[in-house]
C-alpha positions in Angstrom: -49.0 90.9 -334.1 -49.6 93.1 -337.1 -51.9 96.1 -337.6 -52.6 98.9 -340.0 -54.7 99.9 -343.0 -53.6 96.9 -345.0 -54.9 94.4 -342.5 -57.3 91.7 -343.8 -60.9 91.6 -342.6 -60.7 88.0 -341.4 -60.9 84.4 -342.5 -63.5 83.6 -345.1 -66.5 81.7 -343.7 -64.5 81.1 -340.4 -66.0 83.4 -337.8 -64.5 81.3 -335.0 -61.0 81.6 -336.3 -61.5 85.3 -337.1 -62.6 86.0 -333.5 -59.6 84.1 -332.2 -56.9 85.7 -334.4 -58.3 89.2 -335.1 -58.7 91.1 -331.8 -59.2 94.7 -330.7 -56.8 96.3 -328.2 -56.0 99.7 -326.8 -52.9 100.8 -328.7 -51.3 104.3 -328.5 -54.4 105.8 -327.0 -56.9 104.4 -329.5 -58.7 101.1 -330.3 -56.7 99.2 -332.9 -57.6 96.0 -334.7 -54.6 93.6 -334.8 -53.9 90.1 -336.1 -52.0 87.5 -334.1 -49.8 85.9 -336.7 -48.6 82.9 -334.6 -44.9 83.8 -335.3 -42.3 83.9 -332.6 -39.7 86.7 -332.6 -37.4 88.4 -330.1 -36.7 92.1 -329.9 -32.9 92.6 -330.2 -31.0 95.4 -328.5 -30.6 97.3 -331.8 -34.4 97.6 -332.0 -34.9 95.0 -334.7 -37.2 92.0 -334.5 -35.5 88.7 -335.1 -37.9 86.0 -336.5 -37.4 82.6 -334.6 -40.2 80.5 -336.0 -43.8 79.5 -335.4 -45.1 79.8 -331.9 -48.1 77.6 -332.7 -46.2 74.7 -334.1 -48.5 72.3 -332.4 -47.8 68.5 -332.2 -49.6 65.6 -330.5 -47.4 63.3 -328.4 -48.9 60.4 -326.5 -52.3 62.0 -326.4 -51.1 65.5 -325.3 -51.2 68.5 -327.6 -47.9 70.4 -327.3 -46.9 73.8 -328.6 -43.2 73.5 -329.5 -42.9 77.3 -329.4 -43.9 77.4 -325.8 -41.0 75.2 -324.8 -38.6 77.2 -327.1 -39.8 80.4 -325.5 -39.1 79.2 -322.0 -35.6 78.0 -323.0 -34.9 81.4 -324.5 -35.9 83.1 -321.2 -33.0 81.3 -319.5 -30.0 83.7 -319.3 -27.6 81.0 -320.4 -29.4 80.3 -323.7 -28.8 82.3 -327.0 -30.9 80.2 -329.4 -33.3 77.3 -329.0 -35.3 75.0 -331.2 -37.5 72.0 -330.2 -38.5 69.2 -332.6 -40.5 66.0 -332.5 -37.9 63.3 -333.2 -39.4 60.0 -334.4 -37.6 56.7 -334.8 -38.7 53.1 -334.3 -42.2 54.1 -333.3 -40.8 56.0 -330.3 -41.5 59.7 -330.9 -39.9 62.1 -328.4 -39.1 65.8 -327.9 -35.5 66.9 -328.5 -34.2 70.4 -327.8 -31.2 72.0 -329.5 -29.7 75.1 -327.9 -26.7 77.4 -328.3 -25.1 78.9 -325.2 -24.2 82.5 -324.4 -21.2 81.3 -322.5 -19.4 78.0 -322.1 -21.0 75.6 -319.5 -20.0 72.0 -318.9 -23.4 70.9 -317.7 -25.8 73.2 -319.5 -28.1 70.4 -320.6 -28.7 69.2 -317.1 -29.2 72.7 -315.8 -31.8 73.4 -318.5 -33.6 70.1 -317.8 -33.9 71.2 -314.1 -35.0 74.6 -315.2 -37.8 73.2 -317.3 -38.9 70.7 -314.7 -40.2 73.4 -312.4 -42.0 75.2 -315.3 -43.5 72.5 -317.5 -45.4 69.3 -317.0 -43.4 66.1 -317.5 -44.9 65.4 -321.0 -43.5 68.7 -322.3 -39.9 68.3 -321.1 -37.6 67.2 -323.9 -36.1 63.8 -323.4 -32.7 65.2 -324.6 -31.3 68.7 -324.7 -28.3 68.9 -327.1 -25.9 71.9 -326.9 -24.5 73.0 -330.2 -21.9 75.7 -331.1 -24.4 77.1 -333.6 -27.7 76.1 -335.2 -27.5 74.9 -338.8 -28.8 77.5 -341.3 -30.0 77.3 -344.8 -28.5 79.5 -347.6 -31.2 82.1 -347.0 -30.4 82.3 -343.3 -33.3 80.3 -341.9 -33.0 77.3 -339.5 -32.2 74.1 -341.5 -34.1 71.5 -339.4 -32.9 68.7 -341.6 -29.3 69.5 -340.8 -29.8 69.2 -337.0 -27.7 66.3 -335.7 -29.7 63.2 -334.7 -29.9 62.6 -330.9 -27.9 59.4 -331.1 -25.1 61.1 -333.0 -25.1 63.9 -330.4 -24.9 61.9 -327.2 -22.0 62.0 -324.9 -18.9 60.0 -325.6 -18.4 59.4 -321.9 -19.8 55.9 -322.1 -19.5 53.6 -319.1 -20.3 49.9 -319.5 -22.7 48.2 -317.1 -20.6 46.4 -314.4 -23.0 44.2 -312.4 -25.3 41.4 -313.7 -28.3 43.5 -312.7 -27.0 46.4 -314.7 -26.3 44.2 -317.7 -29.8 42.7 -317.7 -31.4 46.1 -317.1 -29.4 47.6 -320.0 -30.8 44.9 -322.3 -34.3 45.7 -321.3 -33.7 49.4 -322.0 -32.2 48.7 -325.4 -35.3 46.7 -326.3 -37.8 49.3 -325.1 -35.9 52.4 -326.3 -34.6 50.9 -329.5 -31.1 52.0 -328.5 -28.0 50.4 -329.8 -26.1 50.6 -326.5 -26.9 51.7 -323.0 -24.4 52.7 -320.4 -24.6 52.6 -316.6 -24.8 56.4 -316.3 -27.4 56.8 -319.0 -30.8 58.3 -318.1 -33.9 56.4 -319.1 -35.8 59.6 -320.1 -32.9 61.3 -321.9 -32.7 58.2 -324.1 -36.4 58.7 -325.2 -38.3 57.1 -322.3 -41.6 58.3 -321.2 -44.4 57.3 -318.7 -45.9 54.6 -321.0 -42.5 53.0 -321.6 -41.8 53.3 -317.8 -45.0 51.2 -317.2 -43.8 48.6 -319.7 -40.3 48.6 -318.1 -41.6 47.7 -314.6 -43.5 44.8 -316.1 -40.4 43.5 -317.8 -38.4 44.0 -314.6 -41.0 41.9 -312.8 -40.7 39.2 -315.5 -36.9 39.3 -315.6 -35.9 39.8 -312.0 -39.0 38.5 -310.2 -39.4 41.7 -308.1 -41.9 44.5 -307.9 -40.5 48.0 -308.6 -43.1 50.8 -308.5 -43.3 53.0 -311.6 -42.4 56.1 -309.5 -38.9 54.5 -308.9 -38.2 54.7 -312.6 -38.8 58.5 -312.4 -36.9 58.9 -309.1 -34.0 56.6 -310.1 -33.9 57.2 -313.8 -30.1 56.5 -314.2 -29.5 52.9 -315.0 -27.0 52.2 -312.2 -29.4 53.8 -309.6 -32.4 51.8 -310.9 -30.3 48.6 -310.8 -29.5 49.3 -307.1 -33.2 49.7 -306.4 -33.9 46.3 -308.1 -31.2 44.7 -306.0 -32.7 46.2 -302.8 -36.2 44.9 -303.8 -34.7 41.4 -304.5 -33.1 41.3 -301.1 -36.5 42.1 -299.4 -38.9 39.9 -301.3 -38.5 37.8 -304.4 -41.7 37.1 -306.4 -42.2 33.5 -307.2 -42.5 32.7 -311.0 -45.9 32.2 -312.6 -46.0 28.6 -313.7 -48.8 26.5 -315.4 -51.1 24.7 -313.0 -51.7 21.0 -313.3 -54.7 20.2 -315.5 -56.8 18.9 -312.6 -55.8 21.6 -310.1 -58.7 23.6 -308.6 -59.0 27.0 -310.2 -59.2 30.3 -308.3 -60.6 33.7 -309.1 -58.1 36.5 -309.2 -58.7 39.4 -306.8 -60.0 41.5 -309.7 -62.4 38.7 -310.7 -63.6 38.3 -307.1 -64.5 42.0 -306.9 -66.5 41.8 -310.1 -68.3 38.6 -309.0 -69.2 40.2 -305.7 -70.5 43.4 -307.4 -72.7 41.2 -309.6 -74.3 39.6 -306.6 -75.3 43.0 -305.3 -77.1 43.8 -308.5 -79.8 42.0 -310.5 -77.5 39.9 -312.7 -80.4 39.3 -315.1 -80.7 43.0 -316.1 -77.4 44.7 -315.5 -74.9 45.4 -318.3 -72.7 47.6 -316.2 -69.6 45.6 -316.8 -70.2 44.7 -320.5 -67.2 45.3 -322.8 -68.6 45.7 -326.3 -67.3 46.8 -329.6 -68.6 47.0 -333.2 -66.3 46.6 -336.2 -67.3 47.6 -339.7 -65.8 45.1 -342.2 -65.3 46.3 -345.8 -64.7 43.9 -348.6 -65.4 40.3 -349.3 -65.8 38.4 -346.0 -64.8 34.7 -345.7 -67.4 33.6 -343.1 -65.8 30.1 -342.6 -62.5 31.7 -341.9 -64.2 34.1 -339.5 -65.8 31.1 -337.6 -62.5 29.2 -337.6 -60.6 32.3 -336.2 -63.1 32.6 -333.3 -62.9 28.9 -332.6 -59.1 29.1 -332.6 -59.0 32.0 -330.1 -61.6 30.6 -327.7 -59.6 27.3 -327.7 -56.3 29.2 -327.3 -57.6 31.5 -324.4 -59.5 29.4 -321.9 -60.6 32.6 -320.0 -62.9 33.3 -323.0 -64.8 30.0 -322.2 -64.8 30.5 -318.4 -67.9 31.2 -316.2 -68.4 31.4 -312.5 -71.2 29.3 -310.9 -72.0 29.9 -307.2 -71.7 27.0 -304.8 -73.0 27.7 -301.2 -72.4 31.4 -301.7 -68.9 31.1 -303.1 -67.8 31.6 -306.6 -66.4 28.7 -308.5 -64.4 28.6 -311.8 -65.7 26.5 -314.7 -64.6 26.2 -318.3 -67.0 25.3 -321.0 -66.2 22.9 -323.9 -65.8 24.7 -327.2 -68.4 22.4 -328.8 -71.0 23.7 -326.3 -70.7 27.3 -327.3 -72.3 29.0 -330.3 -69.3 31.2 -331.1 -70.8 33.3 -333.9 -74.4 34.2 -334.6 -75.3 35.6 -338.1 -78.1 37.9 -339.0 -78.8 38.7 -342.7 -80.0 42.3 -343.3 -79.1 42.5 -347.0 -82.8 42.6 -348.2 -83.6 45.7 -346.2 -83.6 49.2 -347.7 -80.8 51.5 -346.6 -82.7 53.5 -344.1 -84.3 50.4 -342.4 -81.0 48.6 -342.5 -79.2 51.5 -340.7 -81.9 51.7 -338.1 -81.8 47.9 -337.6 -78.0 47.8 -337.3 -78.2 50.5 -334.6 -80.9 48.7 -332.7 -79.2 45.3 -332.9 -75.9 46.8 -331.9 -77.4 48.5 -328.9 -79.2 45.3 -327.9 -76.0 43.2 -328.3 -74.0 45.7 -326.2 -76.7 45.9 -323.4 -77.7 42.3 -323.2 -76.7 41.1 -319.7 -74.4 38.1 -319.1 -75.2 35.4 -316.5 -72.0 34.6 -314.6 -73.5 31.4 -313.3 -74.0 29.7 -316.7 -72.0 31.6 -319.3 -70.9 32.0 -322.0 -69.4 35.4 -321.2 -68.1 36.0 -324.7 -70.4 36.4 -327.7 -70.1 37.6 -331.3 -72.7 38.4 -333.9 -72.2 39.2 -337.6 -74.7 41.5 -339.4 -74.6 41.0 -343.1 -75.3 44.3 -344.9 -74.1 43.4 -348.4 -71.6 41.4 -350.4 -68.8 43.9 -349.5 -70.1 45.2 -346.2 -70.6 43.6 -342.7 -70.7 44.7 -339.1 -69.1 42.4 -336.5 -70.4 42.8 -332.9 -68.3 41.5 -330.0 -69.2 41.6 -326.3 -67.4 40.2 -323.3 -68.0 40.5 -319.6 -65.3 42.5 -317.7 -64.6 39.4 -315.5 -62.9 37.7 -318.4 -61.4 40.7 -320.2 -60.2 44.2 -319.9 -59.2 47.1 -322.1 -55.7 45.8 -322.7 -57.0 42.3 -323.4 -59.4 43.7 -326.0 -56.3 45.0 -327.9 -54.7 41.6 -327.7 -57.8 39.8 -328.9 -58.2 42.2 -331.9 -54.6 41.8 -332.9 -54.7 38.0 -332.7 -58.0 37.8 -334.4 -56.7 39.8 -337.4 -53.7 37.4 -337.6 -55.8 34.2 -337.4 -58.5 35.3 -339.8 -55.9 36.3 -342.4 -54.2 32.9 -342.0 -57.5 30.9 -342.3 -58.7 33.1 -345.2 -55.5 32.3 -347.0 -55.9 28.6 -346.4 -53.1 28.4 -343.8 -52.9 27.5 -340.1 -52.3 30.4 -337.7 -48.7 30.7 -336.6 -49.1 32.3 -333.1 -46.6 31.6 -330.4 -47.9 29.1 -327.8 -49.1 30.7 -324.6 -46.8 29.9 -321.6 -49.6 30.4 -319.1 -53.4 30.9 -319.0 -55.1 33.6 -316.9 -56.1 30.9 -314.3 -52.4 30.3 -313.7 -51.9 34.0 -313.0 -54.9 33.9 -310.6 -53.4 30.9 -308.7 -50.0 32.7 -308.5 -51.6 35.9 -307.2 -53.5 34.0 -304.5 -50.5 31.9 -303.4 -48.2 34.9 -303.2 -50.6 37.6 -301.8 -51.5 35.9 -298.6 -50.4 35.7 -294.9 -48.4 38.7 -293.7 -48.1 40.4 -297.1 -51.9 40.4 -297.5 -52.5 41.4 -293.9 -50.2 44.4 -294.2 -52.1 45.5 -297.3 -55.5 45.0 -295.7 -54.6 46.8 -292.5 -53.4 49.8 -294.4 -56.6 50.2 -296.4 -58.9 49.4 -293.4 -57.2 52.3 -291.6 -57.4 54.6 -294.6 -61.1 53.8 -295.3 -62.2 53.0 -291.7 -64.2 56.2 -291.2 -65.1 56.8 -294.8 -68.6 58.2 -295.3 -71.1 55.7 -296.7 -72.9 58.4 -298.8 -72.3 61.7 -300.4 -75.2 63.8 -299.1 -75.9 66.0 -302.1 -79.0 68.3 -302.1 -80.7 66.7 -305.1 -84.1 67.5 -306.7 -85.3 63.9 -306.2 -84.9 61.4 -303.3 -82.0 58.9 -303.6 -83.3 55.6 -305.0 -83.1 52.4 -302.9 -81.0 50.8 -305.6 -78.4 52.6 -307.8 -79.6 52.7 -311.4 -76.4 54.1 -313.1 -78.7 56.2 -315.3 -76.4 59.2 -315.1 -75.9 61.8 -317.8 -73.0 63.5 -319.5 -72.4 67.2 -319.4 -69.8 68.7 -321.7 -68.5 72.3 -321.8 -65.4 74.1 -322.8 -63.1 76.2 -320.7 -61.9 79.5 -322.2 -58.3 79.7 -323.4 -57.5 82.2 -320.7 -58.8 80.0 -317.9 -57.1 76.9 -319.3 -53.7 78.6 -319.4 -54.2 79.8 -315.8 -55.1 76.2 -314.7 -52.0 74.9 -316.5 -49.9 77.6 -314.9 -51.1 76.8 -311.3 -50.6 73.0 -312.0 -47.0 73.6 -313.1 -46.3 75.8 -310.1 -47.6 73.1 -307.7 -45.9 70.3 -309.6 -49.1 68.4 -310.4 -50.9 67.4 -313.5 -53.9 69.3 -314.9 -56.0 66.2 -314.1 -55.1 66.5 -310.4 -55.9 70.2 -310.4 -59.4 69.6 -311.9 -60.1 66.7 -309.6 -59.2 68.9 -306.7 -61.7 71.5 -307.9 -64.3 68.9 -308.3 -63.7 67.7 -304.8 -64.1 71.2 -303.4 -67.3 71.6 -305.4 -68.8 68.3 -303.9 -67.6 69.3 -300.5 -69.3 72.7 -300.7 -72.6 71.2 -302.0 -72.7 68.3 -299.5 -71.1 70.2 -296.5 -68.8 67.2 -296.0 -65.1 67.4 -295.7 -64.5 63.7 -296.1 -65.3 62.4 -299.6 -64.8 59.2 -301.6 -64.3 59.7 -305.3 -63.7 56.9 -307.8 -61.4 57.4 -310.8 -60.7 54.8 -313.4 -57.1 53.9 -313.9 -55.0 51.4 -316.0 -51.6 49.7 -315.3 
């Protein structure tokens, strides 16, 4: 911080930033106005301040905002560390944190000691994937840190390389190389030190399932992050139960709903399916430039033909859901509405109204279709594409797949070519059949018994003291309340989360549970939270 008669008044036309950076404190017995520079320094024993860098070097990594200076500051608090710098290292679309330190004294396992030191003080997403110990940090001619001269993580890795020795280790090493974009992986390498993170761990367990035919929980990747240890877990899982492969069903085989689809169909029966849009999945895309409408139609026809799930509906027969697939010829894939003659204001209002209507229009699971698209023509160079699907045939991940494949097929048709997408080895109905055939008997019974015991005495209602009586049927007409926590409170919440070894989400959810318990005077609560993967 700096102060004195030469201090600036503040930031021009930025009262919020001025209030944050220019503060008044009690200093030497009087009120002094100071400016927080955002620079990080340490006070040397000779009384001089040594500049270390910016403390507010903020980056965003996998959705989290991270202050690199905060990690550096913690490393410098360790008695073994003389200097520390943390960078965001990016290669092959796999950004990760890498720390470089110099030691006050020689230590053979300083990197692992510091990793353990950070684990009890920082959340997982802030822990560097690799800590590299250097004799000295590279400096520029003027004595400042030369970040470009820092060794690359691959060049600085240990030379103590051990080849995989078992078939499981060899296969697993191949999966790691593909996911982590690593040239080689040894049996003692650590998944997270090579650049792995939670999202890649999720993808890894999926590839393990496909390659080895076994289910390994994501937590095992965190607990057994060394390749040889994780390979042992895979071998253990394979000896207990081997998952059968997913194979295409015969054309005339009866089709089943997956468990997820059964849940959604059941919930639809509880509601008025003619008015509910609770499980609609809608999106609106603004298309700039000359649009080839025939190529657009052809791309949708191609994708609905490619993915049978997009033509699937679920008629009820004697109270049970059936699976039926419509012929492509029976579906109007793309509706077109021409709004080019409207003035700009009327056009904008109409687009908003039609977009809302398209998103809220309910689907009939009994008759289908459960996919619909509408094109709003606004001008020669501007269109809006509305897409809506029912959740029973799609999910968030699938929407990404659909968008990617649509872009590829449209580009091909617009260029006068046939799309060159790889053939699909299975359809969703094949997965549903595999799931039903595998998850039955003793396996299903164990799962059901566990949840029946967990939820056996769960309360049917949360008895909140509301201003109005509870309606007979849930309307889902809730509201959204947004507010900001102060910086001080946020830091305290982060600190208590780190002390308890939990995420900030878990801490806030706990606080919300306590609030509901206090209002309802109930100690047993059921709270739903959306998850993925």
